[in-house]
C-alpha positions, 0 to 999 in steps of 0.5 A, a space after each residue: 250379233 251379225 248386223 249389216 251396215 251402211 255408211 253410218 248405220 248398222 241394221 238387222 231387219 228381220 220379218 216373219 211372213 206367212 202366206 195362207 191360201 183362201 179358206 186355208 185349203 190344203 193345196 200346197 203339195 207335190 208339184 205346187 209345193 215345188 213351184 211355190 218354193 221356186 217362185 219365192 226363191 226367185 223373187 227373193 233373189 231378184 229383190 236381194 232378200 235373204 231367206 234365213 228360214 222357210 217352210 212350205 206346209 200343206 196349208 201355209 208358207 212360213 218365211 223368215 227373211 232379212 232385208 235392208 231398211 
C-alpha cells in the first residue's frame, strides 16, 4: 500500500469529486474542455493536490484526488 507519512502518522486520503454544471447542460467540449482541464490542473498544483485520475466529460467532470489531512 502506497501511503504518505508525516512525523508520527501514515495517511492515504483519497476523494472522488464530481463537478456538474447547472441543469447538467452539455457545455464542456472544445475550448471550454481544454480550459477546464488547465484550470483544475493549475489549482491542484497550487494547493499541492495530486490528481490520480480525472476526466472532463460533456456534462460533468470526474476527479480522483489525494491530499494530506
